[in-house]
C-alpha positions as CSV (number, residue, x, y, z in Angstrom):
1,M,-24.1,22.5,-20.6
2,R,-27.8,23.9,-19.3
3,S,-29.4,21.1,-16.8
4,P,-33.1,20.5,-16.6
5,S,-34.7,21.8,-13.4
6,R,-33.7,19.4,-10.5
7,G,-36.3,20.4,-7.9
8,R,-34.9,22.5,-6.0
9,G,-37.3,23.3,-3.6
10,R,-37.8,19.7,-2.7
11,G,-34.2,18.9,-1.4
12,L,-34.4,20.9,1.8
13,W,-38.1,19.5,3.0
14,A,-36.5,15.6,1.7
15,I,-34.0,16.0,4.2
16,A,-36.1,17.5,7.0
17,R,-38.5,14.8,6.5
18,S,-35.5,11.8,6.4
19,L,-34.5,13.0,9.7
20,M,-37.9,13.0,11.3
21,L,-37.9,9.2,10.0
22,C,-34.3,8.2,10.9
23,A,-35.1,6.5,14.2
24,A,-37.5,4.1,11.5
25,L,-34.6,3.6,9.4
26,A,-32.3,0.5,9.5
27,G,-29.2,2.5,8.9
28,C,-30.0,5.4,10.7
29,R,-28.8,5.6,14.1
30,S,-30.7,5.3,17.8
31,E,-28.3,5.3,19.9
32,E,-26.3,8.3,21.7
33,E,-24.0,10.3,19.6
34,P,-20.6,10.3,20.7
35,A,-18.9,13.3,22.4
36,L,-16.4,14.2,19.2
37,R,-12.9,15.7,20.1
38,P,-11.9,17.9,17.1
39,P,-8.7,19.3,16.9
40,A,-9.0,23.0,18.5
41,S,-6.6,24.7,15.6
42,L,-5.3,23.1,12.3
43,G,-2.3,25.9,12.6
44,D,-2.5,28.0,9.3
45,G,-5.0,26.1,8.0
46,F,-4.7,26.1,4.0
47,V,-3.0,29.0,2.4
48,D,-4.2,30.6,-0.8
49,I,-1.3,30.8,-3.2
50,T,-3.2,31.5,-6.2
51,P,-0.7,33.3,-9.1
52,A,-1.7,36.6,-10.5
53,L,-3.8,35.7,-13.8
54,P,-4.1,37.3,-17.5
55,P,-7.0,39.9,-17.3
56,G,-9.8,38.4,-18.9
57,F,-9.2,34.3,-17.3
58,P,-11.7,33.6,-17.0
59,S,-14.3,35.2,-18.6
60,A,-17.4,35.4,-16.4
61,V,-19.9,33.9,-19.3
62,G,-20.3,32.3,-22.7
63,R,-22.7,31.9,-24.8
64,D,-26.3,32.5,-23.3
65,D,-25.0,34.3,-20.3
66,E,-23.9,30.9,-19.1
67,P,-21.4,30.8,-16.4
68,I,-17.9,29.7,-18.1
69,G,-16.3,26.5,-15.8
70,T,-12.6,26.7,-14.5
71,A,-10.1,23.9,-13.0
72,G,-6.7,23.2,-12.3
73,A,-4.4,20.6,-11.8
74,L,-0.6,19.9,-10.9
75,A,2.0,17.6,-13.0
76,D,5.8,17.0,-13.1
77,L,5.5,18.3,-17.0
78,D,9.4,18.6,-17.7
79,G,11.0,16.1,-15.0
80,D,12.9,17.8,-12.9
81,G,10.8,16.7,-9.7
82,L,8.3,19.8,-9.2
83,A,5.2,20.1,-9.8
84,E,3.8,23.1,-12.8
85,L,0.4,24.4,-12.0
86,L,-1.9,24.0,-15.3
87,L,-5.4,26.2,-15.5
88,S,-8.2,25.4,-18.2
89,V,-11.6,26.7,-18.8
90,A,-14.4,24.2,-19.4
91,N,-16.1,26.2,-22.5
92,D,-18.0,24.6,-24.7
93,R,-20.0,27.3,-26.1
94,A,-18.3,30.1,-26.8
95,P,-15.3,30.5,-29.2
96,S,-11.7,30.3,-26.8
97,S,-8.3,30.3,-27.5
98,G,-7.7,26.9,-26.7
99,T,-5.1,28.1,-24.1
100,A,-3.7,26.0,-20.7
101,L,-1.8,28.2,-18.8
102,V,1.7,26.6,-17.1
103,Y,3.3,28.0,-13.8
104,R,6.2,26.5,-12.2
105,F,6.7,26.6,-8.5
106,D,9.6,29.0,-7.3
107,E,9.5,26.8,-3.6
108,A,12.3,29.1,-2.1
109,A,9.8,32.2,-2.7
110,S,6.7,30.2,-2.3
111,R,5.1,31.6,-5.4
112,F,4.6,31.0,-8.7
113,V,6.5,32.0,-11.7
114,P,4.3,31.8,-15.6
115,G,6.1,29.3,-17.6
116,P,5.2,28.7,-21.6
117,S,1.6,28.0,-22.2
118,V,0.0,24.8,-23.5
119,P,-1.8,25.3,-27.1
120,L,-4.7,23.1,-27.1
121,S,-7.5,22.6,-29.5
122,D,-10.7,25.0,-29.6
123,R,-13.3,25.0,-26.5
124,S,-10.5,22.5,-24.8
125,L,-10.5,21.7,-21.2
126,V,-7.3,19.6,-19.4
127,L,-9.2,16.9,-17.8
128,A,-6.5,15.3,-16.5
129,A,-2.4,15.8,-16.8
130,A,-0.8,12.2,-16.3
131,D,1.2,9.4,-17.9
132,L,-0.7,8.0,-20.3
133,D,1.5,5.8,-22.1
134,G,3.3,4.7,-19.3
135,D,6.7,6.1,-20.6
136,G,7.3,8.3,-17.2
137,V,6.3,11.6,-19.3
138,A,3.1,13.4,-18.1
139,D,0.6,13.9,-20.9
140,L,-2.9,16.1,-21.3
141,L,-6.2,14.3,-21.4
142,T,-8.3,17.0,-23.2
143,G,-12.0,17.4,-23.4
144,M,-15.3,19.3,-24.4
145,E,-16.1,18.9,-28.0
146,D,-13.0,17.5,-29.2
147,P,-11.4,15.2,-26.7
148,R,-7.6,14.1,-27.2
149,V,-4.3,13.1,-25.8
150,V,-1.3,15.4,-26.1
151,W,1.4,13.3,-25.6
152,G,4.1,14.6,-23.4
153,E,7.8,15.4,-24.4
154,R,10.9,14.9,-22.4
155,G,11.8,18.9,-21.1
156,G,8.5,20.0,-20.8
157,A,6.9,20.1,-24.2
158,F,4.3,18.5,-25.9
159,G,4.1,17.4,-29.1
160,S,1.5,15.2,-31.2
161,S,-1.6,14.6,-30.3
162,T,-4.5,11.3,-30.8
163,Q,-8.4,12.2,-30.8
164,L,-10.1,10.4,-29.1
165,E,-12.6,9.3,-32.2
166,S,-16.0,7.6,-31.7
167,A,-18.9,7.6,-34.2
168,S,-21.0,8.2,-31.1
169,L,-19.2,11.4,-30.3
170,V,-20.2,13.9,-32.9
171,R,-19.7,18.2,-33.0
172,G,-22.8,19.5,-31.4
173,G,-23.8,16.0,-29.1
174,T,-20.7,16.4,-27.7
175,S,-19.3,18.2,-24.4
176,I,-16.6,15.6,-22.2
177,A,-16.5,17.6,-19.0
178,A,-15.0,14.9,-16.8
179,A,-12.9,11.7,-16.9
180,A,-11.7,8.9,-14.7
181,L,-8.3,7.1,-15.5
182,E,-8.2,2.9,-14.7
183,D,-7.5,-0.2,-16.3
184,L,-10.6,-1.5,-17.1
185,D,-10.0,-4.3,-19.1
186,D,-7.5,-5.7,-16.6
187,D,-4.5,-5.8,-19.5
188,G,-1.7,-4.0,-17.4
189,W,-2.2,-0.8,-20.1
190,L,-3.9,2.2,-18.7
191,D,-7.6,3.3,-20.3
192,V,-9.6,6.4,-20.1
193,L,-13.5,6.6,-19.3
194,L,-14.9,9.8,-20.9
195,G,-18.6,11.3,-19.4
196,N,-20.6,12.9,-21.9
197,A,-22.4,16.0,-20.4
198,R,-24.3,16.7,-23.9
199,C,-28.0,15.8,-23.7
200,C,-29.2,14.5,-27.3
201,P,-31.2,11.5,-28.6
202,T,-28.4,9.5,-29.7
203,C,-25.8,10.8,-27.3
204,Q,-24.0,8.0,-24.8
205,A,-23.1,9.2,-21.5
206,L,-19.7,6.5,-20.7
207,H,-17.0,6.1,-23.1
208,P,-14.6,4.1,-22.1
209,F,-11.7,4.2,-24.3
210,L,-9.5,1.0,-24.3
211,R,-5.6,1.7,-25.0
212,T,-4.9,-0.5,-28.0
213,G,-1.5,0.4,-29.0
214,P,1.3,3.2,-27.3
215,R,-0.8,5.6,-28.4
216,A,-4.0,4.3,-29.8
217,F,-7.3,4.4,-27.9
218,V,-10.7,2.5,-29.2
219,D,-14.2,3.6,-27.9
220,R,-16.1,0.8,-26.5
221,P,-19.8,2.6,-25.3
222,D,-21.1,-0.9,-25.8
223,L,-19.0,-2.2,-23.0
224,V,-21.6,-0.5,-20.6
225,L,-24.7,-2.1,-21.0
226,E,-27.9,0.5,-20.7
227,N,-25.6,3.0,-21.3
228,P,-27.4,6.8,-20.2
229,V,-28.4,8.9,-22.6
230,G,-25.6,12.1,-21.6
231,G,-26.4,14.5,-18.9
232,L,-23.0,13.7,-16.8
233,Y,-21.2,15.9,-14.5
234,A,-18.8,13.3,-13.4
235,V,-17.9,9.5,-13.8
236,M,-16.3,7.5,-11.5
237,A,-14.3,4.4,-12.1
238,A,-13.8,2.0,-8.6
239,T,-12.3,-1.3,-8.0
240,L,-13.6,-1.9,-4.6
241,G,-11.7,-5.0,-3.6
242,A,-13.5,-8.0,-3.8
243,R,-16.4,-6.5,-4.7
244,G,-14.6,-5.8,-8.3
245,R,-14.8,-2.4,-10.4
246,M,-17.4,0.1,-10.4
247,L,-18.0,2.8,-13.2
248,G,-20.7,5.5,-11.8
249,A,-22.5,8.0,-14.1
250,L,-22.7,10.7,-12.4
251,G,-25.3,13.9,-13.3
252,D,-29.2,14.0,-13.9
253,G,-29.6,11.9,-16.8
254,C,-30.8,14.3,-19.2
255,G,-34.3,14.5,-17.1
256,E,-34.8,10.7,-17.9
257,R,-33.6,9.2,-14.4
258,P,-31.6,6.2,-16.0
259,P,-29.1,3.6,-13.6
260,A,-26.5,5.4,-11.6
261,F,-23.9,2.8,-11.2
262,F,-22.4,-0.5,-13.2
263,R,-20.7,-3.1,-12.2
264,A,-18.3,-5.8,-14.1
265,S,-20.4,-8.5,-14.1
266,S,-19.3,-10.6,-16.9
267,L,-16.7,-10.9,-20.1
268,G,-17.5,-11.4,-23.7
269,A,-16.1,-13.9,-26.0
270,D,-13.9,-11.0,-26.8
271,G,-12.2,-11.1,-23.3
272,L,-13.3,-8.0,-22.4
273,P,-15.6,-7.0,-19.5
274,R,-19.4,-6.2,-19.8
275,F,-20.7,-3.5,-17.1
276,S,-24.6,-3.9,-15.8
277,A,-26.3,-1.6,-14.4
278,F,-27.2,-2.1,-10.6
279,D,-28.1,-0.1,-7.5
280,P,-25.7,-0.6,-4.2
281,T,-27.8,1.5,-2.3
282,P,-30.7,0.3,0.3
283,P,-34.3,0.6,-0.4
284,D,-34.3,2.8,2.5
285,A,-31.9,5.2,1.7
286,V,-32.2,8.7,2.8
287,F,-32.1,10.0,-0.9
288,R,-35.2,8.1,-1.6
289,H,-37.2,9.6,1.1
290,E,-38.5,12.2,-1.5
291,A,-39.8,9.8,-3.8
292,S,-43.6,9.0,-4.6
293,A,-45.9,6.8,-6.8
294,E,-46.3,10.2,-9.1
295,R,-42.3,10.6,-8.8
296,P,-40.4,7.3,-8.3
297,C,-36.9,7.3,-7.2
298,P,-35.4,4.4,-8.5
299,S,-31.5,5.5,-8.6
300,I,-29.4,8.2,-7.2
301,D,-30.1,9.6,-10.3
302,C,-32.9,10.9,-8.9
303,R,-31.1,13.6,-7.1
304,S,-28.7,14.6,-9.6
305,P,-24.9,13.4,-8.3
306,M,-22.2,15.5,-8.7
307,G,-19.4,14.3,-7.8
308,A,-17.8,10.9,-5.2
309,A,-15.5,10.0,-3.3
310,W,-14.5,6.6,-1.8
311,G,-12.2,5.1,0.8
312,D,-12.3,3.4,4.3
313,L,-14.2,6.0,6.6
314,D,-14.4,3.9,9.6
315,G,-11.4,1.4,9.8
316,D,-12.9,-1.5,9.2
317,G,-10.8,-2.4,6.0
318,Q,-13.8,-2.2,3.8
319,L,-14.1,0.8,0.9
320,D,-17.1,3.0,1.9
321,L,-18.4,5.6,-0.7
322,T,-20.1,9.1,-0.4
323,V,-22.1,11.0,-3.0
324,S,-22.7,14.5,-3.7
325,L,-26.1,15.1,-4.1
326,D,-28.3,18.5,-3.7
327,P,-28.4,19.5,-1.0
328,L,-27.6,15.9,0.5
329,Q,-23.7,14.8,1.4
330,A,-24.7,11.1,1.2
331,F,-22.6,8.3,2.8
332,F,-22.8,4.6,2.2
333,R,-20.9,1.9,4.3
334,G,-19.4,-0.6,2.3
335,G,-19.3,-4.2,3.4
336,P,-17.5,-7.8,1.4
337,E,-21.1,-7.6,-0.5
338,W,-22.1,-5.3,-3.5
339,L,-25.3,-3.7,-1.5
340,M,-23.8,-0.7,1.2
341,A,-25.7,0.4,3.9
342,D,-27.1,4.2,4.3
343,R,-25.2,6.3,6.9
344,S,-26.0,10.2,5.5
345,A,-28.2,10.9,8.6
346,G,-26.2,12.5,11.6
347,T,-23.3,13.4,9.6
348,A,-23.6,17.2,9.8
349,M,-23.3,17.0,6.3
350,E,-27.2,16.8,5.4
351,A,-27.5,20.3,3.9
352,I,-24.8,23.1,4.6
353,R,-26.2,26.6,4.6
354,A,-24.5,29.3,2.7
355,D,-24.6,32.7,4.2
356,G,-28.0,33.4,2.9
357,G,-29.4,30.4,4.8
358,R,-30.1,28.3,1.7
359,A,-28.6,25.2,1.2
360,M,-25.4,24.9,-0.8
361,K,-24.8,22.4,-3.8
362,P,-21.5,19.9,-3.0
363,W,-19.7,19.0,-6.0
364,G,-16.5,17.7,-6.3
365,T,-15.6,16.0,-3.1
366,A,-12.4,13.8,-1.5
367,L,-11.8,11.9,1.4
368,I,-8.2,13.1,2.6
369,D,-6.5,12.4,6.3
370,L,-5.9,16.4,6.6
371,D,-5.0,16.3,10.5
372,L,-3.2,13.4,10.0
373,D,-4.8,11.0,12.8
374,G,-5.1,8.2,10.8
375,R,-9.1,8.6,9.8
376,S,-10.0,10.2,6.1
377,D,-11.5,13.5,6.5
378,V,-14.0,14.8,3.9
379,V,-13.5,18.1,1.7
380,A,-16.6,19.3,-0.5
381,V,-16.4,22.6,-3.1
382,H,-20.3,24.1,-3.2
383,G,-21.4,26.3,-5.8
384,D,-24.8,27.2,-7.9
385,D,-25.1,25.2,-11.4
386,H,-26.2,26.6,-14.8
387,E,-29.4,26.9,-14.3
388,S,-28.9,29.7,-11.8
389,A,-27.5,31.6,-14.8
390,T,-31.3,32.3,-15.8
391,N,-33.7,31.1,-13.3
392,P,-33.0,33.1,-9.6
393,A,-35.2,30.5,-7.6
394,S,-32.2,28.3,-8.2
395,F,-29.6,30.7,-7.5
396,V,-28.3,30.3,-3.9
397,G,-25.9,32.9,-3.5
398,P,-22.4,32.5,-2.7
399,Q,-21.0,29.3,-1.4
400,H,-17.4,27.8,-0.5
401,A,-15.7,25.0,0.0
402,T,-16.0,22.6,3.4
403,V,-13.6,20.8,5.3
404,H,-15.5,17.9,7.7
405,W,-13.6,16.6,10.3
406,N,-13.9,12.6,10.8
407,G,-14.9,11.6,14.5
408,G,-15.3,7.6,13.7
409,D,-18.4,6.1,12.5
410,F,-19.7,8.4,10.0
411,H,-19.6,11.1,12.6
412,F,-18.3,14.6,11.4
413,A,-17.3,18.3,13.1
414,D,-17.1,21.1,10.7
415,L,-13.7,22.6,10.4
416,T,-14.0,25.1,7.8
417,A,-13.3,27.6,9.8
418,L,-10.0,26.9,10.6
419,S,-9.0,25.3,7.4
420,H,-9.2,28.8,5.9
421,L,-11.2,26.4,3.0
422,G,-13.9,29.4,3.3
423,R,-13.7,31.9,0.1
424,R,-16.9,32.4,-1.0
425,G,-17.7,32.2,-4.7
426,Q,-19.2,29.6,-6.7
427,W,-17.0,26.2,-6.8
428,R,-17.5,23.3,-8.6
429,S,-14.1,21.2,-9.5
430,L,-11.6,19.5,-6.7
431,F,-8.0,18.7,-7.6
432,V,-5.9,17.2,-4.9
433,G,-2.0,16.9,-5.2
434,D,1.3,17.5,-3.3
435,L,2.4,20.7,-4.7
436,D,5.5,20.6,-2.6
437,R,6.6,17.2,-2.0
438,D,6.1,17.1,1.8
439,G,3.9,14.5,1.6
440,D,0.4,16.2,2.7
441,A,-2.2,17.0,0.3
442,D,-2.8,20.2,-1.7
443,L,-5.7,21.6,-2.8
444,I,-6.9,23.7,-6.2
445,V,-10.4,24.5,-6.6
446,G,-12.2,25.8,-9.8
447,G,-15.8,27.0,-10.2
448,L,-18.1,28.4,-12.2
449,G,-17.3,32.4,-13.6
450,E,-14.4,32.0,-11.0
451,A,-10.4,31.5,-11.3
452,P,-9.3,28.4,-9.8
453,R,-7.9,29.0,-6.2
454,V,-4.4,27.2,-5.4
455,Y,-4.0,26.5,-1.6
456,R,-1.2,24.8,-0.3
457,N,-1.6,22.6,2.9
458,A,-0.3,24.5,5.7
459,I,-2.1,22.4,8.6
460,A,0.0,21.8,12.0
461,T,-1.6,19.8,14.7
462,G,1.6,17.6,15.7
463,N,0.6,14.7,13.7
464,A,2.9,13.3,10.7
465,G,2.3,11.7,7.4
466,L,3.4,10.6,4.0
467,A,2.3,10.6,0.8
468,L,2.7,7.3,-1.8
469,R,3.2,7.7,-5.5
470,L,2.9,4.1,-6.9
471,R,4.5,3.6,-10.7
472,G,3.3,0.3,-12.4
473,T,5.4,-2.1,-14.1
474,T,3.0,-5.0,-14.8
475,S,0.0,-3.2,-13.4
476,N,-0.9,0.1,-15.3
477,A,1.6,2.5,-14.8
478,L,-0.3,5.4,-12.4
479,G,-1.1,1.7,-10.1
480,I,-4.3,3.0,-10.0
481,G,-6.7,0.8,-8.4
482,A,-4.4,-1.1,-6.1
483,R,-4.9,-1.6,-2.3
484,V,-2.6,0.3,0.5
485,T,-2.2,-1.1,4.1
486,V,-0.2,1.1,6.2
487,W,0.7,0.3,9.7
488,P,1.8,3.4,11.6
489,S,2.9,1.4,14.1
490,E,4.2,-2.3,14.6
491,A,1.9,-2.8,17.4
492,G,-0.8,-0.7,16.3
493,P,-4.3,-0.7,13.8
494,S,-3.6,-0.7,10.1
495,Q,-5.1,1.8,8.0
496,S,-6.3,1.2,4.3
497,Y,-6.4,3.5,1.1
498,P,-7.4,2.7,-2.5
499,V,-5.2,4.5,-5.2
500,G,-7.5,6.6,-7.0
501,G,-10.7,7.7,-5.1
502,S,-12.9,10.4,-6.2
503,A,-14.8,11.6,-9.1
504,S,-15.1,15.8,-9.9
505,P,-16.3,17.5,-12.4
506,Y,-13.7,19.0,-15.2
507,V,-10.7,17.1,-13.4
508,V,-8.8,14.2,-12.3
509,S,-6.8,14.4,-9.1
510,D,-3.3,12.9,-8.7
511,P,-3.5,9.7,-8.1
512,L,-1.0,9.7,-4.5
513,V,-2.0,8.1,-1.4
514,F,-1.7,10.2,1.6
515,V,-0.9,8.7,5.1
516,G,-1.7,10.0,8.4
517,L,0.8,8.7,10.8
518,G,-0.6,10.1,13.8
519,G,2.6,10.4,16.5
520,S,4.8,8.1,14.4
521,R,7.4,9.9,12.0
522,A,8.1,6.9,10.3
523,A,5.4,4.3,8.9
524,A,6.3,1.0,10.4
525,R,4.9,-1.4,7.2
526,V,3.6,-0.5,4.2
527,R,1.7,-3.2,2.3
528,V,0.9,-2.5,-1.7
529,T,-1.4,-5.0,-3.1
530,W,-1.0,-4.2,-6.9
531,P,-4.0,-5.0,-9.7
532,S,-1.4,-7.4,-11.2
533,G,-2.0,-9.3,-7.9
534,T,1.7,-8.5,-6.9
535,V,1.9,-8.1,-2.9
536,Q,5.1,-5.9,-2.3
537,E,6.1,-4.5,1.4
538,L,7.9,-1.5,2.8
539,R,9.0,-0.8,5.9
540,G,10.2,2.3,7.5
541,L,9.2,5.0,5.4
542,R,9.9,8.8,7.4
543,A,6.7,10.9,7.4
544,G,7.3,14.5,5.5
545,T,7.9,13.3,1.5
546,V,6.4,11.3,-0.9
547,H,7.6,8.0,-1.5
548,L,7.9,6.6,-5.5
549,V,7.0,3.0,-5.0
550,E,7.8,0.8,-8.1
551,E,6.2,-2.3,-8.8
552,P,8.5,-5.3,-9.1
553,R,8.0,-6.6,-12.6
554,L,6.0,-9.9,-12.9
555,I,5.3,-9.8,-16.5
556,D,7.6,-8.7,-19.2
557,I,6.2,-8.6,-22.7
558,T,8.6,-8.3,-25.8
559,P,7.7,-6.4,-28.1
560,S,6.8,-3.4,-25.7
561,T,4.3,-2.5,-28.3
562,R,2.3,-5.9,-27.9
563,H,1.8,-5.9,-31.6
564,L,3.3,-8.2,-34.2
565,P,2.6,-9.2,-38.0
566,A,-0.4,-11.9,-38.2
567,D,2.1,-13.6,-40.5
568,G,1.2,-17.4,-38.8
569,R,5.4,-17.4,-37.2
570,S,6.2,-14.2,-35.4
571,E,6.5,-14.8,-31.6
572,A,5.9,-12.4,-28.6
573,V,7.8,-13.8,-25.6
574,L,6.9,-13.3,-21.7
575,R,9.3,-13.5,-19.3
576,I,7.3,-13.9,-15.8
577,T,9.2,-13.4,-12.5
578,P,7.1,-14.5,-9.3
579,R,8.4,-12.2,-6.5
580,A,8.0,-12.4,-2.4
581,P,6.8,-9.4,-1.0
582,D,10.1,-8.0,-0.6
583,G,10.7,-8.3,-4.2
584,S,13.5,-11.2,-4.3
585,V,12.8,-13.9,-6.7
586,R,10.7,-16.8,-6.2
587,T,12.4,-19.6,-7.2
588,E,10.6,-22.4,-5.8
589,A,7.0,-20.5,-7.8
590,R,5.1,-22.4,-10.5
591,V,4.0,-20.6,-13.3
592,E,1.8,-21.3,-16.2
593,A,-0.1,-19.9,-19.2
594,E,-2.9,-20.5,-21.2
595,L,-4.2,-18.2,-24.4
596,V,-7.5,-17.6,-23.9
597,Y,-10.4,-15.0,-26.0
598,G,-8.2,-14.7,-29.1
599,A,-6.4,-15.8,-32.0
600,G,-2.3,-17.5,-31.8
601,R,-0.6,-20.5,-29.9
602,L,1.4,-21.2,-27.3
603,A,4.8,-22.7,-28.9
604,A,4.9,-25.1,-25.6
605,P,4.1,-24.9,-21.8
606,A,5.6,-22.1,-20.2
607,A,10.0,-23.3,-18.8
608,R,12.1,-21.6,-16.7
609,E,14.6,-20.1,-18.2
610,G,17.2,-18.4,-15.2
611,D,15.3,-16.8,-12.4
612,A,12.2,-16.3,-14.9
613,W,10.0,-18.5,-16.5
614,V,9.4,-18.0,-20.8
615,V,6.1,-17.9,-22.4
616,R,6.2,-17.7,-26.6
617,V,3.3,-17.1,-27.8
618,V,3.0,-17.5,-32.0
619,A,1.1,-15.0,-34.1
620,P,-1.8,-16.5,-36.0
621,S,-2.5,-16.0,-39.9
622,A,-5.3,-13.6,-39.2
623,Q,-5.6,-10.4,-37.9
624,G,-7.1,-10.2,-34.1
625,S,-6.0,-10.5,-30.7
626,G,-5.3,-13.0,-28.0
627,V,-5.6,-12.6,-23.9
628,V,-3.0,-14.6,-22.2
629,V,-3.5,-16.0,-18.6
630,V,-0.8,-16.1,-16.5
631,R,-0.5,-18.2,-12.9
632,V,1.4,-18.6,-10.6
633,D,1.2,-21.7,-8.1
634,G,-2.4,-22.3,-9.5
635,V,-3.2,-18.3,-8.9
636,A,-4.3,-16.2,-11.7
637,A,-2.6,-12.8,-12.1
638,G,-4.8,-9.9,-11.8
639,V,-3.3,-8.8,-15.0
640,R,-4.1,-10.1,-18.3
641,P,-1.8,-8.9,-21.5
642,R,-3.9,-8.6,-24.8
643,L,-1.6,-8.8,-27.7
644,W,-2.4,-7.9,-31.0
645,W,-1.9,-9.8,-34.5
646,D,-1.6,-7.3,-37.3
647,G,-2.9,-7.4,-40.7
């Protein structure tokens, strides 16, 4: 995954010039900077509890002396309520054993115990450990040359696997080093978005694998119009409220400077979304200031984006965006429309220097409320890239993760020293999860030629917090794309969080929602707006733990496989149960259904049977599929189930 030169020497000069021009920019600050009052202590900060690893893990280099990348993830593999640690290497060059190391956490001793490793195909990397088929068991999404889903079984074992096949993913032209999870077609099933790091004339960068059966996926790169040719470090799939869904192709674009962002712009005749290229960043964005007639900067790709995160940084209820560039950590303030305002200047993250004085290169990043004061802080990891192994001019030297406390209005203070995340090395991937179920965020930092480091959160500021894990029933199983609103107290302001809010190289974080409650010891009220459109409210959730929130089922489908023979008589049955925010049945609601975008027919209009409304869909005589739109009191549900008719 060698990268073309990215113009390192111009980066700091561009940032300096940007700051000199700040007064002239609409998005920059001319007012007096506020006096920040960050915490004086973070307690014990993050404690490194990395287990002893086998000799030679990872090997320092692969083919052509390129460093080997590493990553880690946390997931409850055996269903006992405790997370296991998985470690693997990002190796698409040298032959490897194809094994993910597994460690079980001993809470009493606060240490890891080796468990049975998971065999993988050669040169594979565990990109995600999550329930991809909705059966309640964690599966493994693997990348590099042979992307697959390895299906989990009860008790922590792994059985069969499904290869994620595609005509445009061929050996020698494939290196899947990034992924995102989302319900891309809004059918209630979780889909997989893969990013190809390899550069070749026929490569395509973004690969949306849509789930088409209990354990089946189909690649649809044609859904991404102007799909880049490759060169991706990270991919993002973000649902930004009323603005809709946005995909991100984050990388160097194989030197071609393709578009980096795509938004769902239309539905095709098949009922599937098409994602068209667009640019949500403003014309005066700081990253554009190195552009010239000879070297234009048409999109953020000219600064090689390497990671991203999104969340409400300024408390206005809109989702903001941060993107890791070289060497800038860029910030964009979101609003009701797609065009964002640049807030990169004055953040204290324009160019963070390594010990040797050169600007570090940011990669994986996350927005997490570390001090639990109700504002999301910024964690970023830094390291050199593959080019540095052969080009001394681009070598920065040892780098480290950083923590920046959010003081409000896009002003931040560096608390890295208090966090104890300053271990020097070459770092790239960032995983966020909750190892010990205490409701605060633990981290795994992976690198290049570096063993991953596992950090347990021991931050103490006097504030309290909790975490939420969503389980979808009508919406996708992980609740990704939902919006969570929390009121720490009845009289106080609300806080807004997305479910799934980061894009890192090599790994997908656990889609937990970490909530800071300040001085409150329980959340007065929590509202979850599910992708299905169902609104659910809970009260009095106590701090210091992880709460499981299950979506009240709106649509239940029989058969659950959604596949029926195309025989002209078989019926799929949909039971629709409108719900109030407390989960109770809305008996006064009216339900309608319509079959669109495909074949089949409704046997009759929706009819009430007990507490539910029932819709029967009759299969056609020819194979194909159809999409059902459900309306409750005239409002379409956010999930449109697809049914398949098999020949």
